[in-house]
N, C-alpha and C positions, 0 to 999 in steps of 0.2 A: 683351648680346644681339643679335644683328643681327635686325633684319629688313626684309621688305617689303612695301607698301601697296600692292593694288590696285584700281582701280577702275574698271569694266565699265557702259559707258554707251552701247553698243552696241544695246540691246535697247530696241525700242519702247518696251515697259512697265515698263521697269523699269531703275535701277542699280543697282549692284552694287555693294560694299568686300569687300574680305579681306585682314587685316592678316595678312602671313605669317611662321616666324619658321623655321628649317633643319629645325624638329622636330615642329612642328605651328602651325592655324590657332588667335592671340587671337585674332582676334576677325572676329565677321562683320554684317552690314546691309545691308536694300534698304529700296527709296523705291519704292512705285509711281509713275509719271507723271502717270497717272492723277485721282492722289489723292494732291498734294503738300501736304507738314505748311510754313504759313505760320506758326507763333506764332513770335512775334517779333520778324517784318517790315514794316515800317514801313511809311504812307500817310497818301498825305495828304489829307485828307477833310473834308466838308462835312457841320454840326451836319444832318441832314433832320426831328428832329418833337426840340421838351423835352417832356417829361413831371412835370407836375409831382409827381401822384401818385406815383413812383415816386424824384421825385427824379435823374433820371437824363436823356442820349438818344439819339436814334436815332442811328444816327452810317451814313453813307455813304460806305464807300473801298473802292467797285468790283464787291463778290458781291451774289449776285445775294437773297444777306440780310442787310440795313443790321446793322450791331453795336450794342455795348450799352456805352457808357459813363455812369458816375456817378460826381455830380456829383467825391466825392472821390478824382476819379481825372483828374480836369481841375484843371492851371495855374491860379495867379490872374494868370497875364502874361493869359490867355485871358478874365478876365474882364469887359465892357463898363462900367467906372465911371468918378464923377468921376475926378478922376487929384488929388484932392486925399485918394481915402480909397483909391489908390495908394499914395498917398504911404505912409498912415498901415499901410498892408500891410507896403510896400518895409521903413520903419525894425521892423517886428514882426518880421520876417524877421533884419532886422542883429541885435536885440536878441535872436532866441533865439539866433546863429550866436555872440555876448561872450561870452550868458553858459554857452553850454552850453561852450567856450573855457574856462571860468576853468572851470569846476565838474571839467572835467575835468585841469585841472591841479593843482588840490586835491587830486582825486581820485590823479593818481599822487606828491606830493608824500607823500602818506602811504602809497601802498605803499612810497615809496622808503623813507620812514622804518620803515617796518613790517619792510623787509627787513636795516634797518641791526642786529636784534633777534637777538645771535646765540645767547643761549636763547630763541631760539623752533623751533620743528620742523616739518620739511615738509611734514606734512599740516596745521600749525596754519596754514603762511603761503599754502596751494593756499583753507584755506575763508577766507581776509579777502581774496584777491585775490579771489574768489568772493561775496560778498559789497559788497566794491569793488564792484568789475562790474553788483550787481543794485543798488546803491546809485540806480546812473551813470544806468540806463536807467529807474529807477522817475521818477528827479530830470528828466530828459530830457523824460520822459513828462505828468509836472507841468508842467512851467512850458510846455510848448506847449500846452494843458489850458488855464494858463491866458492866454498871450500871446492867442489866441483868441478865449475871453470877452472880453477888456480893448479889442483892436480889432476886435473888429466881422467877424471873418471865419467865424465860425457861423451872423451873426446873415442873411446871404444866402443867397436861394431858389436854385435854379439857374433858374427861368422866369425871374428879373429879372438874373442879370445873363451868363448863354448865349443867347444866336437862332436860332432859324433864318437858314440861309445860313452859316454862320459856320465858315473856310476853321477843322480844327486838322491838326497834328499830329501822330500814331497811334499806337501802338502794338499788336501784336495779344500780350495774356496767354493768353489763350485761345480755343481752338479752337471752334469750333459743334457743340451739344452740344446729340442730338434738334433741338427746333422752337428751339431755345433760341442766337437766334445768338450770334456769338466774343463775348468780353468785351475790353475796351481801356481802355490808357490817354497820358494825356498828358506821364507821368513815363518817359521810355524810358533805356534801359538797354542799354548795347553792348559784349556782351564778347569780350575780347581772349580771346590765350593761353593769360594771368597771371595776368588783371584785370579786370571788371565797373566800365566805364564807366559815370556816370550824369549826366548833360553839364546836368541840368539839377534838379539832386537838391539843394541845398549842404549836403550830411549829413560833407561832413572826409574824412575816413580811414577803410577798414573791413578786417575780416580775416574769410576764412571760419571757421565755428565748427568747420567739419571739420577745418582746425592745429591741434591740441590739444595740441602740444609748448611747452610757457610760452619756452623758450632761442629756434623758431623763432618764435613774436608779435613777441618783444621787438623781435626782428630787423626784420621784416617793418615793424614802427612807428620803425622808425627811420630805415629804407629810407624809405617814404610821407612823413617829414619833412621827409626833405632833397631830395623829388621836388615843382618847382613846379604845384600845384595849382590852378586860378583857383579863387577861392571858393562860383562861380559853383557849381561842379562838385562832384559827391564818384564816391569808389573803390570797391571791395571787394577782396582781391587772394583768386583761385580757390586752393583747392590746389593744383597745379598749379602756383603760384607761389613752393611754402614751402621748397626748397631756391634760391631762382634768386637771381644780384646786383643789385646796383641800377641798375646795365646792362641787361641783359634786363630788368627790370619797367621800366626808365624808358624803353626800345626799346618793349615794348609799349605803353604809355602812349602816350609819342609815336604810336606808329601807330594806338592806335582813336581819343586826339581829329584827326587824320587824315581820320580814316571819317567819323566826324561836322562838321567843316569841309567832307566832300564831300555829307556826307546835306542839311546846310542848303542846298548850291548849287542842290541838286538839287535840292526846293523849292519853291526862288524862281522855277526856270525851269520846274518842272511847272505844271499844272493838273490841282483835285483834280478827280472820286478818279483816283487814282492813285498806284503801288507806286512809292517812293523808296529803299527799298532790303527786299535776298531777305536772309534772317539762314537764314528755314528751308530753305537748300538742302545737304545731305549733303555733296555736294563740300567746298563752305566749313564745316560741320560737321569734315567730320575729319579734314582735316586743320589746321586749330588745334589739337581733341582727343586726336588720335591719334597725330601727325605728332613725334615726338621724335628726341633727341642716338644712339635704338638702331634709324628707321629710315633706312637707307639709298636706299631710291631708291621714288618712288614711279610704276608703270607703271600710264598712260594709255589705255583704248580706248573713239573717238569721239571725233573730232575737236576739238566743238565743250564738249566735256567740257573739252577735252586742254589748251582755252586759258585757259576758266574756271580751271582749276587754275593756272598758272601764272602769269599776272594773279595773283589769290590770293595766291599763295604773293608774287607780288614785292612785293603788298603787306605780307604778316606777317613774310618772313624772308628777305630780298632775296637774300641769301649764297646762300639752300638752290635755287632757281630750278633749276637746275643737276641738278638732284636729280628732278623731272619730265619725264620720257621716255613718246613715248608709243609704249600697247604695238602689234609687228609679228607680232608670232604668234612662234612656236615656227622 
């Protein structure tokens, strides 16, 4: 069904989005320009205060109220440690990756053996698969806890490894609530059209839980195995990627990886506190999540919004930039 997307950014206080088919309005969304969403935005920030009683830090990332960064949300790369301790953590993390890979191979072998049993009904196969997945998750959790205890990751307290004035790259995971500041993390996640890239979370490949069909999940696993993903990174395929080809998912991965490279470059050229990447922008979110093969044209009113839409579409789907058109009235 053919649809058109309309973006009205001409109003001084509001941006309005309408997705319209021939028969009806499919979606409607608006954003108050005086109260912009900044969840998922990425900032170069400064540790303003370390609070031992909370095992957390307060962070100046450029807003009036400082953000809250829990110790568990601080990547070990930011720890100010002796080099020998850093080496222990690096070895521990590599051991985790290798062990989890071995366990995954063992589970896949078991699943393959189960699938060859022609006398087993579909219900039993599903139950075996669910038990295997559950066992895998338990094994992951137990092994991580074991490694943490063995290599001393838990022995550190935040005041021992994080210092006021330290520069960190953070992402907002919860906006300000009442008197509470925004919740922050140093574990970055970047949403593409079909997948989410976690550039500093080495967890391998994953699939959205909302993709239930077993054949779709297996197809995606095969695609992820064929894509060269750096060991320091992880990806999760979104529900929008359920029926996509390897070329489409790989292209989205490459585009998102390019965005991450641009974020790193901008961070290096910036002074804290400053905004490095604006994920919360309604125009970006709409083009990424709403635009699809059924969308014929995107009409944008407002010159700044038009330029922003064209630039983002060029990064997301270069072949479709021609579909971004400036609204000129009737």
